[in-house]
Residue, then its C-alpha position, 0 to 999 in steps of 0.5 A: m520410584n516413590k509416588r512423589a517422584m513419579l508425580l514430579l516427573s509427570m508434571a515436568l513432562t506435562l510442562l515440557l509438552g505444553a512448551c513444545v505445543n506453544t512454540t509450534q503454534t507461535t512460529t511464523g514464516t520467514d520472507d525469503y524472497d530476494y528483493s535485490v533482484l527486482s528492477f522497476p521502471q521509471y514510473l513518472a516517465e511511464n505515467p506522466v502528469r498531464y496538465f490541462h491549464i496554465d494558471d495566472h502566474g504562467m504555471q502548469s496546473d490541473g494535472w491528471q494521471n492515469f489510474g487503472p487501465e481506463g481511468e485517471i485522477q486529478t493528482h495536481p488540482w493546484p499549482w505544483t509550487t503550493y505548500i500542499y505538496q510538502m504534506y505528502s508524497y504519492f505513488i501510482r502503481n497500475d496493474l499490481q500483478a505486473l509489479y508482483a511478477g511470479a506471485t499470485l495476488p489475492s482473488t478478491l480486492a478485499e484481501m489486498p490490504v491485509w495481503i500487502a501487510q504480511t512481513s513473513e510471507d515471500g514477496h508480499r512487500i514488493l509494493w512497499y519496496s518500490m516506494t521506500s527507496r528499496t528499503l523493506p519495512s520491518s513492521i507493517v500494521l494495518l490500522d483501518v479499511e474503508t470504502v471511498a466512491s468516485g464523485d459520480a459513484a461509478k467507481t469504488f475504492l478501498r482506502a487502507e491506512y497503515e503504520i510502517v517502520v522503515m529503518e527504525a523510523t515510523q511512517r504513516w501511509i494511506v493506500y487506495f486500491m481499485d479493481t478493474d475487471g480483475i486488474y488491481s491498481s494502487y494509489s499510495i500516500r506517504v503522509n509527511e504531516s497533518y494526517e487528517n488534512v492529507r487524508g481529506i485531500t487524497d480522498a478528494t483526489v481519488s473521488s475525482y476519478r473519471l474515464q481517461t481523456q486523450e488530450p489536455a483541454 
């Protein structure tokens, strides 16, 4: 074999080896979790809105819901008939470990925003599945993470912002995570319109966090 042929053969082998290495480095896992076996409780029945007042029109207002094992947030500070409820939908999930039965959650809350954005890891999309009419997002992009404090600064939350694709439709979401003695909970918002306004409203909602009271005033 002449030198030119040997050189061409050597170049071909080098290109082939490089292609194999690149394929190995870019291969991602597959989410093989069987989401169809999951069953979820009636969350609103488990965690009803407790209204503390009646407005001038005789409608219930000033509603609160449990968030975390010992606190509550003012989820309905305005009468439920107002236009503001069309701007977003919300989902409270207390004790995420119970939701993710059989899976080990991250050891720190700081890891949760990235952890639930994984679409190629087994079972990481359970939270989304419980909120999107049992449809799995095909894409989850984490856009931003910031800290939000309660009004009395006694509690802090992580606010994670996402763009997800469900059934080829793009949705914007805000998820607030909290940690109470190792128990993680989430307050998730699907933004239907006016993203900046909704984020301001839900920041205020989370900031209303207080220790649970037993009965409406």
